[in-house]
C-alpha positions as CSV (number, residue, x, y, z in Angstrom):
1,A,-21.7,7.9,9.5
2,F,-25.5,8.0,9.6
3,A,-25.8,7.0,6.0
4,Y,-23.3,4.2,6.5
5,W,-25.2,3.0,9.6
6,E,-28.5,3.2,7.7
7,L,-27.2,1.1,4.8
8,R,-25.2,-1.4,7.0
9,Y,-27.5,-2.0,9.9
10,D,-31.0,-0.8,8.9
11,Y,-30.9,-2.3,5.4
12,G,-28.4,-5.1,6.1
13,W,-26.0,-4.4,3.3
14,P,-22.5,-5.9,3.6
15,A,-20.0,-3.5,5.2
16,P,-17.7,-3.2,2.1
17,V,-20.7,-2.3,-0.2
18,A,-22.1,0.2,2.2
19,L,-18.6,1.7,2.8
20,V,-17.9,2.1,-1.0
21,L,-21.4,3.6,-1.7
22,V,-21.0,6.1,1.1
23,L,-17.4,7.1,0.5
24,F,-17.3,7.0,-3.2
25,V,-20.8,8.0,-4.2
26,L,-22.9,9.7,-1.5
27,A,-20.2,11.8,0.2
28,P,-18.6,13.2,-3.0
29,L,-22.0,14.0,-4.4
30,F,-22.9,15.8,-1.2
31,G,-19.7,17.8,-1.2
32,A,-20.1,18.7,-4.9
33,L,-23.7,19.7,-4.3
34,I,-22.7,22.0,-1.4
35,E,-20.1,23.7,-3.5
36,R,-22.4,24.1,-6.5
37,V,-25.5,25.3,-4.6
38,I,-24.0,27.3,-1.8
39,F,-20.4,28.2,-2.1
40,R,-20.1,28.9,-5.9
41,G,-22.3,32.0,-5.4
42,L,-19.9,33.4,-2.7
43,D,-17.0,34.3,-5.0
44,N,-17.3,38.0,-4.6
45,V,-18.1,38.3,-0.9
46,S,-16.0,38.9,2.1
47,E,-14.2,36.2,4.1
48,V,-16.4,37.0,7.1
49,T,-19.5,36.2,5.0
50,K,-17.9,32.9,3.8
51,L,-17.1,32.0,7.4
52,V,-20.7,32.8,8.6
53,V,-22.1,30.7,5.7
54,S,-19.7,27.8,6.6
55,I,-20.8,27.9,10.3
56,S,-24.4,28.1,9.3
57,L,-23.9,25.1,7.0
58,L,-22.4,23.2,10.0
59,F,-25.4,23.9,12.1
60,G,-27.8,23.2,9.2
61,V,-26.3,19.7,8.6
62,Y,-26.3,19.0,12.3
63,Q,-30.0,19.9,12.6
64,G,-30.8,17.9,9.5
65,A,-29.1,14.9,11.0
66,I,-31.2,15.3,14.2
67,L,-34.4,15.5,12.2
68,L,-33.6,12.4,10.2
69,F,-32.0,10.4,13.0
70,P,-33.6,11.4,16.4
71,P,-31.1,11.3,19.2
72,G,-33.4,9.4,21.6
73,E,-32.9,6.2,19.5
74,A,-29.8,4.0,20.2
75,R,-27.8,3.1,17.1
76,L,-25.1,0.6,18.0
77,M,-22.3,0.5,15.5
78,P,-19.5,-1.9,16.5
79,G,-16.0,-1.2,15.0
80,F,-14.7,-3.2,12.1
81,F,-13.7,-6.7,13.0
82,S,-15.2,-6.3,16.5
83,G,-13.5,-8.1,19.3
84,R,-10.3,-9.0,17.4
85,T,-7.1,-7.5,18.6
86,I,-3.4,-7.4,17.9
87,D,-1.2,-8.1,20.9
88,L,1.5,-5.4,21.1
89,G,2.8,-6.6,24.5
90,I,1.8,-3.6,26.6
91,Y,-1.4,-2.9,24.7
92,D,-4.0,-4.9,22.8
93,L,-4.6,-2.9,19.6
94,T,-8.1,-3.6,18.2
95,Y,-8.4,-4.1,14.5
96,H,-10.6,-1.1,14.3
97,E,-7.9,1.1,15.9
98,A,-5.4,-0.4,13.4
99,I,-7.7,0.6,10.6
100,I,-8.0,4.1,12.0
101,I,-4.2,4.4,12.1
102,G,-3.8,3.0,8.6
103,A,-6.5,5.3,7.2
104,A,-4.8,8.3,8.8
105,I,-1.4,7.4,7.3
106,L,-2.9,6.6,3.8
107,T,-4.9,9.8,3.9
108,A,-1.9,11.9,4.7
109,I,0.2,10.3,2.0
110,G,-2.7,10.4,-0.5
111,L,-3.3,14.1,0.1
112,R,0.4,14.9,-0.1
113,V,0.6,13.1,-3.5
114,L,-2.6,14.7,-4.7
115,L,-1.7,18.2,-3.8
116,F,2.0,18.2,-4.9
117,R,2.3,15.5,-7.6
118,T,-0.9,15.9,-9.7
119,R,-2.3,18.5,-12.0
120,T,-5.5,18.5,-10.0
121,G,-3.6,19.3,-6.8
122,L,-1.7,22.1,-8.5
123,T,-4.9,23.6,-9.7
124,M,-6.5,23.4,-6.3
125,R,-3.5,25.1,-4.7
126,S,-3.4,27.8,-7.4
127,V,-7.1,28.5,-7.0
128,V,-6.6,29.0,-3.3
129,D,-3.6,31.4,-3.9
130,D,-5.2,33.5,-6.6
131,R,-8.4,32.4,-8.3
132,A,-8.4,35.0,-11.0
133,L,-4.7,34.3,-12.0
134,A,-5.3,30.6,-12.0
135,Q,-8.3,31.1,-14.4
136,L,-6.1,33.4,-16.6
137,N,-3.6,30.5,-16.9
138,G,-6.2,28.0,-18.0
139,A,-7.3,26.5,-14.7
140,R,-10.9,25.8,-14.0
141,P,-11.5,27.3,-10.5
142,N,-15.1,26.1,-10.2
143,R,-14.1,22.5,-11.1
144,A,-11.1,22.6,-8.7
145,S,-13.4,23.9,-5.9
146,M,-16.0,21.2,-6.5
147,Q,-13.3,18.5,-6.4
148,A,-11.9,19.9,-3.2
149,W,-15.4,19.9,-1.6
150,A,-16.0,16.4,-2.8
151,I,-12.7,15.2,-1.3
152,G,-13.4,17.0,2.0
153,A,-16.8,15.4,2.2
154,V,-15.3,11.9,1.6
155,L,-12.7,12.6,4.4
156,A,-15.4,13.8,6.7
157,A,-17.5,10.7,6.0
158,L,-14.6,8.4,6.6
159,A,-13.8,10.2,9.9
160,G,-17.4,9.9,11.0
161,I,-17.6,6.2,10.2
162,L,-14.3,5.4,12.0
163,L,-15.1,7.6,15.0
164,A,-18.6,6.1,15.4
165,G,-17.2,2.6,15.1
166,S,-14.6,3.3,17.8
167,Q,-17.3,4.7,20.1
168,G,-19.8,1.9,19.4
169,A,-22.7,4.2,18.4
170,V,-23.8,6.9,16.1
């Protein structure tokens, strides 16, 4: 959300360009980098260690965001198509809310198709079940893990942008 805000409002880029750059370049690179640098080395450690590292990563990213974007400065981020609504009779649905609902539906359908109808999804699921067995059968666990982290980072970025836009600030 901060990267989108920076590109969109600080640098004045058009919303579609900033959105594409953040969702399809920066976020997947960030997810892949996290997997490659941090989590790839955690193959033979306990689940507790992986959990502690995950929580530490959460706090590290949070503190990094605070350092890069001090909380005392207001960053207004209006939702997409600000001020426009769809009259549903008992409720005026904003375009931004409609985009959130549409994104949630498309994400659910997309993940279902990815995980159950593609070779990549099958590989991801097999690596989660039994990494060594998947590798014995020709799968590439490191690649699948990196793809999963990239997809997770994209979804987190999308959620952050949509949430910030619905609240009006980052």
